Short mmCIF file of the C-alpha atoms (twelve columns), coordinates in Angstrom:
data_MODEL
# 
_entry.id   MODEL 
# 
loop_
_atom_site.group_PDB 
_atom_site.id 
_atom_site.type_symbol 
_atom_site.label_atom_id 
_atom_site.label_alt_id 
_atom_site.label_comp_id 
_atom_site.label_asym_id 
_atom_site.label_seq_id 
_atom_site.Cartn_x 
_atom_site.Cartn_y 
_atom_site.Cartn_z 
_atom_site.pdbx_PDB_model_num 
ATOM 1  C CA . MET A 1  -1.596 -4.237  1.979   1 
ATOM 2  C CA . ALA A 2  1.071  -4.692  -0.655  1 
ATOM 3  C CA . ARG A 3  2.540  -7.938  -1.958  1 
ATOM 4  C CA . PHE A 4  6.304  -8.227  -2.421  1 
ATOM 5  C CA . TYR A 5  8.812  -10.786 -3.653  1 
ATOM 6  C CA . ALA A 6  12.114 -10.028 -1.944  1 
ATOM 7  C CA . ASP A 7  15.337 -11.069 -3.650  1 
ATOM 8  C CA . GLU A 8  18.428 -12.355 -1.867  1 
ATOM 9  C CA . GLN A 9  19.935 -8.900  -1.350  1 
ATOM 10 C CA . PHE A 10 16.827 -7.488  0.339   1 
ATOM 11 C CA . PRO A 11 17.524 -7.170  4.087   1 
ATOM 12 C CA . PHE A 12 15.528 -9.697  6.119   1 
ATOM 13 C CA . PRO A 13 14.903 -7.256  8.998   1 
ATOM 14 C CA . VAL A 14 13.008 -5.098  6.489   1 
ATOM 15 C CA . VAL A 15 11.008 -8.168  5.407   1 
ATOM 16 C CA . GLN A 16 10.069 -8.749  9.049   1 
ATOM 17 C CA . LEU A 17 9.126  -5.100  9.571   1 
ATOM 18 C CA . LEU A 18 6.922  -5.026  6.475   1 
ATOM 19 C CA . ARG A 19 5.247  -8.260  7.559   1 
ATOM 20 C CA . ASP A 20 4.598  -6.742  10.977  1 
ATOM 21 C CA . LEU A 21 2.889  -3.868  9.173   1 
ATOM 22 C CA . GLY A 22 0.585  -6.345  7.415   1 
ATOM 23 C CA . HIS A 23 2.260  -6.711  4.017   1 
ATOM 24 C CA . ASP A 24 2.501  -10.045 2.207   1 
ATOM 25 C CA . ILE A 25 6.162  -10.806 1.462   1 
ATOM 26 C CA . LEU A 26 7.672  -13.939 -0.037  1 
ATOM 27 C CA . THR A 27 11.466 -14.169 -0.071  1 
ATOM 28 C CA . VAL A 28 13.529 -15.901 -2.720  1 
ATOM 29 C CA . ARG A 29 14.770 -18.317 -0.047  1 
ATOM 30 C CA . GLU A 30 11.234 -19.170 1.106   1 
ATOM 31 C CA . ALA A 31 10.227 -19.804 -2.508  1 
ATOM 32 C CA . GLY A 32 13.111 -22.280 -2.907  1 
ATOM 33 C CA . ASN A 33 14.889 -20.120 -5.482  1 
ATOM 34 C CA . ALA A 34 17.941 -19.028 -3.476  1 
ATOM 35 C CA . ASP A 35 21.553 -19.619 -4.551  1 
ATOM 36 C CA . GLN A 36 20.566 -20.680 -8.076  1 
ATOM 37 C CA . SER A 37 21.864 -17.704 -10.100 1 
ATOM 38 C CA . ILE A 38 18.387 -17.149 -11.540 1 
ATOM 39 C CA . SER A 39 18.301 -14.274 -14.017 1 
ATOM 40 C CA . ASP A 40 16.548 -11.043 -13.083 1 
ATOM 41 C CA . GLU A 41 14.066 -11.681 -15.881 1 
ATOM 42 C CA . ASP A 42 13.150 -15.078 -14.402 1 
ATOM 43 C CA . VAL A 43 12.869 -13.572 -10.916 1 
ATOM 44 C CA . LEU A 44 10.438 -10.984 -12.289 1 
ATOM 45 C CA . THR A 45 8.461  -13.653 -14.159 1 
ATOM 46 C CA . PHE A 46 8.129  -15.678 -10.948 1 
ATOM 47 C CA . ALA A 47 7.175  -12.586 -8.948  1 
ATOM 48 C CA . VAL A 48 4.282  -11.632 -11.200 1 
ATOM 49 C CA . SER A 49 2.964  -15.179 -11.535 1 
# 
C-alpha cells in the first residue's frame, strides 16, 4: 500500500480507483486546505508531515 496526498488538480476518479486498490489517499479538500492558494512548498511540507 502506498500513501498519497492528492492536490486539487488530481482527478477524483483516480483517487477513488487507488482507494479501491487499497491505497491510503488524502485529498487537499479532505484536509481542509482547498482553495487557499497554498504554495507548493507548503503542500509538500504538509504531505510529508
